C-alpha positions in Angstrom: 333.2 143.6 -71.9 330.2 144.1 -69.5 327.2 145.9 -70.9 325.3 148.6 -68.9 321.7 149.5 -69.8 320.5 153.0 -68.9 317.0 154.3 -69.4 316.8 157.7 -71.2 315.8 160.2 -68.6 317.1 163.6 -69.8 316.9 165.5 -73.1 320.7 165.2 -73.7 320.4 161.4 -73.5 317.5 161.4 -75.9 319.6 163.4 -78.4 322.3 160.7 -78.0 319.7 158.0 -78.5 318.6 159.6 -81.8 322.1 160.3 -83.1 323.5 156.9 -82.3 321.9 155.6 -85.5 323.7 158.2 -87.6 327.0 157.5 -85.9 326.7 153.7 -86.5 325.8 154.2 -90.2 327.5 157.4 -91.2 329.9 155.7 -93.6 327.2 153.3 -95.1 326.1 154.4 -98.6 322.7 152.6 -98.3 321.5 153.9 -94.9 319.2 157.0 -94.8 319.3 158.9 -91.5 316.1 159.8 -89.8 315.5 163.6 -89.6 316.6 164.6 -86.2 313.9 167.2 -85.6 311.2 164.7 -86.5 312.6 162.1 -84.1 312.6 164.6 -81.3 308.8 165.1 -81.9 308.2 161.4 -82.3 309.7 160.5 -79.0 308.0 163.3 -77.1 304.8 162.6 -75.2 303.9 166.3 -75.5 304.2 166.3 -79.3 303.3 162.8 -80.5 299.5 162.1 -80.3 300.2 158.4 -80.3 300.9 158.7 -76.6 297.2 159.0 -76.1 297.1 155.2 -76.4 300.8 154.2 -76.2 303.4 154.2 -73.5 307.2 154.0 -74.1 310.6 154.2 -72.6 314.0 154.3 -74.3 317.2 152.5 -73.4 320.9 153.0 -74.2 323.5 150.3 -74.0 327.0 151.3 -72.8 330.4 149.5 -72.8 333.3 151.1 -71.1 331.4 154.4 -71.0 330.6 154.4 -74.7 327.2 154.1 -76.3 327.0 150.8 -78.3 323.3 150.3 -78.7 319.8 151.7 -78.3 316.2 150.4 -78.3 312.7 151.8 -77.6 310.2 149.8 -75.6 306.6 150.5 -76.7 303.1 149.3 -75.8 300.4 150.3 -78.3 297.3 149.5 -76.2 295.0 150.4 -79.1 296.7 147.8 -81.4 296.8 145.2 -78.6 293.0 145.6 -78.1 292.4 145.5 -81.8 294.4 142.3 -82.3 293.6 140.6 -79.0 297.1 140.3 -77.7 299.4 141.6 -75.0 302.5 142.6 -76.9 305.4 144.9 -76.1 307.1 146.3 -79.2 310.8 146.9 -79.7 311.6 149.7 -82.1 314.5 151.9 -83.2 316.9 149.1 -82.3 320.5 149.6 -83.3 323.6 147.9 -81.9 327.2 146.9 -82.7 327.8 143.4 -83.7 328.1 142.1 -80.1 326.0 139.3 -78.7 326.0 140.7 -75.1 324.9 144.1 -76.4 322.0 142.7 -78.4 320.9 140.4 -75.6 320.9 143.2 -73.0 318.8 145.5 -75.2 316.2 142.8 -75.9 316.1 141.8 -72.2 315.6 145.4 -71.2 312.5 145.6 -73.4 311.3 142.1 -72.3 311.5 142.9 -68.6 309.8 146.3 -69.2 307.0 144.5 -71.0 306.7 141.8 -68.3 306.4 144.4 -65.6 303.3 145.7 -67.5 301.7 142.4 -68.0 302.8 141.7 -71.6 303.2 138.1 -72.8 305.0 138.5 -76.1 307.6 140.8 -77.7 307.5 141.9 -81.3 309.4 144.2 -83.6 310.9 146.2 -85.0 307.7 148.3 -84.8 307.1 151.9 -84.0 304.2 153.5 -82.2 302.0 153.1 -85.2 302.1 152.0 -88.9 303.1 155.5 -89.8 306.5 154.8 -88.2 309.1 152.7 -90.0 308.8 149.0 -89.3 310.4 145.7 -90.1 314.0 144.6 -90.0 315.8 144.3 -93.3 316.6 140.7 -94.1 317.3 141.0 -97.9 318.5 143.9 -100.0 321.4 145.2 -97.8 323.1 146.6 -100.9 320.1 148.7 -101.9 319.6 152.4 -101.0 317.0 152.7 -98.2 314.1 155.2 -98.2 313.1 157.9 -95.7 310.1 155.7 -94.7 312.0 152.5 -94.0 314.6 151.0 -91.7 318.1 150.1 -92.8 320.2 147.7 -90.8 323.3 145.6 -91.0 323.0 141.9 -92.0 324.0 140.8 -88.5 320.8 142.2 -86.9 318.4 139.4 -88.1 321.1 136.8 -87.3 321.0 137.9 -83.7 317.2 137.8 -83.7 317.2 134.2 -84.9 319.9 133.3 -82.4 317.7 134.6 -79.6 314.8 132.3 -80.8 312.6 135.0 -82.4 310.2 133.7 -85.1 308.7 135.4 -88.2 305.5 137.3 -87.4 305.2 139.1 -90.8 307.2 139.9 -93.8 307.1 143.0 -96.0 308.6 143.2 -99.5 309.7 146.3 -101.4 309.8 146.7 -105.2 311.6 148.9 -107.7 309.0 149.8 -110.3 310.3 151.2 -113.6 308.4 154.1 -115.1 307.2 153.0 -118.5 307.7 155.2 -121.6 303.9 155.3 -122.0 301.0 154.3 -119.9 300.4 150.6 -120.2 297.5 149.9 -122.7 296.0 147.5 -120.2 295.7 150.2 -117.6 294.1 152.6 -120.1 291.5 150.0 -121.0 290.8 149.1 -117.3 290.5 152.8 -116.4 287.9 153.4 -119.1 285.9 150.3 -118.1 286.0 151.4 -114.4 284.9 154.9 -115.2 281.8 153.7 -117.1 280.9 150.8 -114.8 281.3 152.6 -111.4 281.0 156.2 -112.4 284.5 156.9 -111.1 286.7 159.9 -111.9 290.2 161.2 -111.0 290.6 164.4 -109.2 293.7 166.6 -108.8 294.4 168.9 -105.9 295.7 172.4 -106.5 295.8 174.5 -103.3 297.5 173.2 -100.2 295.9 175.8 -97.9 292.4 174.7 -99.1 293.3 171.1 -98.6 294.4 171.6 -95.0 291.2 173.5 -94.1 288.4 172.2 -96.2 288.4 168.6 -95.0 289.9 166.9 -98.0 293.1 166.0 -96.1 291.1 164.4 -93.3 289.0 162.5 -95.8 292.2 161.1 -97.2 293.4 159.9 -93.8 290.0 158.5 -93.0 290.2 156.4 -96.2 293.7 155.2 -95.2 292.3 154.1 -91.9 289.6 152.1 -93.6 291.9 150.6 -96.3 294.7 149.7 -93.9 292.6 148.3 -91.0 293.1 144.6 -91.9 296.9 144.9 -92.2 299.2 143.4 -89.7 299.4 145.3 -86.4 297.5 148.3 -87.7 295.8 150.7 -85.2 293.5 153.4 -86.6 294.8 156.9 -86.5 293.0 159.2 -84.1 291.9 162.7 -85.0 294.8 164.3 -83.3 297.2 162.0 -85.2 295.6 163.0 -88.4 295.8 166.7 -87.5 299.6 166.2 -87.0 300.1 164.3 -90.2 298.2 166.9 -92.2 300.4 169.7 -90.8 303.6 167.8 -91.3 303.1 166.2 -94.8 300.7 168.3 -96.8 303.0 171.4 -97.0 305.9 169.3 -98.5 303.9 167.5 -101.2 304.0 168.2 -104.9 300.3 168.0 -105.6 301.0 166.9 -109.2 302.2 163.7 -107.6 299.0 163.1 -105.7 295.9 161.6 -107.3 292.4 161.0 -105.9 289.6 158.8 -107.3 286.0 159.8 -106.4 282.6 158.2 -107.2 279.7 160.0 -108.9 278.6 161.4 -105.5 282.1 162.9 -104.8 282.9 160.2 -102.2 286.6 159.4 -101.9 287.4 155.9 -103.3 291.2 155.8 -103.7 294.3 157.9 -103.2 297.8 157.7 -104.4 300.5 159.8 -102.8 304.1 160.0 -104.0 307.0 162.4 -103.8 310.6 162.7 -105.0 313.0 160.5 -103.1 314.6 162.3 -100.2 317.2 159.5 -99.5 320.3 161.2 -101.0 319.2 164.6 -99.6 318.9 163.2 -96.1 322.3 161.6 -96.4 323.8 165.0 -97.5 322.0 166.8 -94.7 323.3 164.2 -92.2 319.7 163.9 -90.9 319.5 167.5 -89.7 317.6 170.6 -91.0 320.1 173.1 -89.6 322.4 174.7 -90.3 322.4 173.7 -94.0 320.4 170.5 -94.2 317.2 172.5 -95.3 318.9 173.4 -98.6 319.6 169.8 -99.5 316.0 168.8 -98.6 314.4 171.7 -100.4 316.6 171.1 -103.4 315.5 167.5 -103.6 311.9 168.6 -103.6 312.1 171.4 -106.0 315.2 171.7 -108.2 317.5 168.7 -107.9 315.2 165.8 -108.0 316.5 162.3 -107.9 315.6 159.8 -110.7 313.8 157.9 -108.0 310.4 158.6 -106.5 308.8 157.2 -103.4 305.3 155.8 -103.5 304.4 156.7 -100.0 301.0 155.0 -100.2 298.2 153.7 -102.4 294.9 153.2 -100.5 291.7 151.9 -102.0 288.4 151.7 -100.1 287.7 148.1 -99.3 284.5 147.9 -101.4 286.5 149.0 -104.5 289.5 146.8 -104.0 290.1 144.5 -106.9 287.8 146.5 -109.1 290.4 148.5 -111.0 290.3 151.8 -109.1 294.1 151.8 -108.9 294.3 151.8 -112.7 292.8 155.3 -112.6 295.5 156.4 -110.2 298.3 155.1 -112.5 296.8 156.6 -115.7 296.8 159.9 -113.9 300.2 159.7 -112.3 302.4 158.0 -115.0 302.4 161.0 -117.3 303.4 163.2 -114.4 306.3 161.0 -113.5 307.4 161.0 -117.2 307.2 164.8 -117.3 309.2 165.2 -114.1 312.0 162.9 -115.4 311.6 160.0 -112.9 313.0 156.6 -114.0 311.7 154.3 -111.3 309.7 154.3 -108.1 310.2 152.6 -104.7 307.1 150.9 -103.6 308.1 151.0 -99.9 306.7 148.2 -97.7 303.9 145.9 -98.8 302.9 142.8 -96.8 304.0 139.8 -98.8 300.6 138.1 -98.7 298.7 141.3 -99.8 297.9 140.0 -103.3 295.6 142.9 -104.1 298.6 145.2 -103.8 301.1 143.0 -105.6 298.7 142.4 -108.5 298.7 146.1 -109.4 302.3 145.9 -110.6 301.7 143.1 -113.1 301.8 145.5 -116.1 305.0 147.2 -115.1 308.7 146.1 -115.2 309.3 145.3 -111.6 312.1 144.1 -109.4 311.5 142.8 -105.9 314.8 144.0 -104.2 314.2 144.2 -100.5 312.5 142.2 -97.8 312.0 143.0 -94.1 310.6 141.1 -91.2 308.7 141.6 -87.9 310.0 139.1 -85.4 308.0 137.8 -82.4 308.8 135.7 -79.3 306.8 134.6 -76.2 308.0 136.3 -73.0 
């Protein structure tokens, strides 16, 4: 059946673009829908600060008048300049298991990129690293998280058929919460405290955090720590302002830990929160009319046994020196108190040995792998 590709031009088409993922996966127990309201903001040039250095268009694939696929075409000029390449990104790609549909979507992005002087195509990637990235290639039977992409096993098969190659892999781990803080972590934490004069700090007032500069210091540290990672482009002040307004209000500050040096400079940060996966499934990806209850319940009263490690960032000059041991000695008792059984690491680049080594004293299961594909145009 012939495939027709249409660029998203109107708001009603953007709504269809967003909800196609939910329709394609609504009966899948492992898929976690994006929050519809968040996606509207993400795709809006007026609301997403990434459009300061990105350009994008969105495409829908139709067969016989029915939507059968979607894809976003993105150019992150800041990342291209940082990494010295001319790449168009494909993101938020979803399609039925049909060769012609997949080919038409990829060709739409490729042609869009060629028209703008791009020489390679890569993805799945979002506007920035703060968006979900990487196509699932292992772990299709595992529950996804709110920060990652779920896709059917036929997706990567189509990428390989089209001649795409591996650009980068991320792995994900299930980390079991120990009954007590590992003795090794306790010893390392004491050594690090004495050797470098480090100390942990807890945050207590969200309003103060948003207005006294601490939140911006956290994101500045993330920029510094993540700068060497694949495809990363540093967050701008406007992006940081948006993330502060979006994420700080929903955090349980008990599940956030900071490490500072003797001068009060931020050295490391660990941010985690209760898993929202089941709540997002129950809410069907929408806040209204009743989705807010499921989301609030997951944060406050009906916590899952799983928590999400949203990020662990250590300043480059303290990486490999044990600063993360201070984070874990602070957070593990909190996780035990709140009744969590295991944590989802979310994505870690497979070759990032500094990150993978921090799990060596835990019971860990590597249960997912995802890939960024690339191809010359």
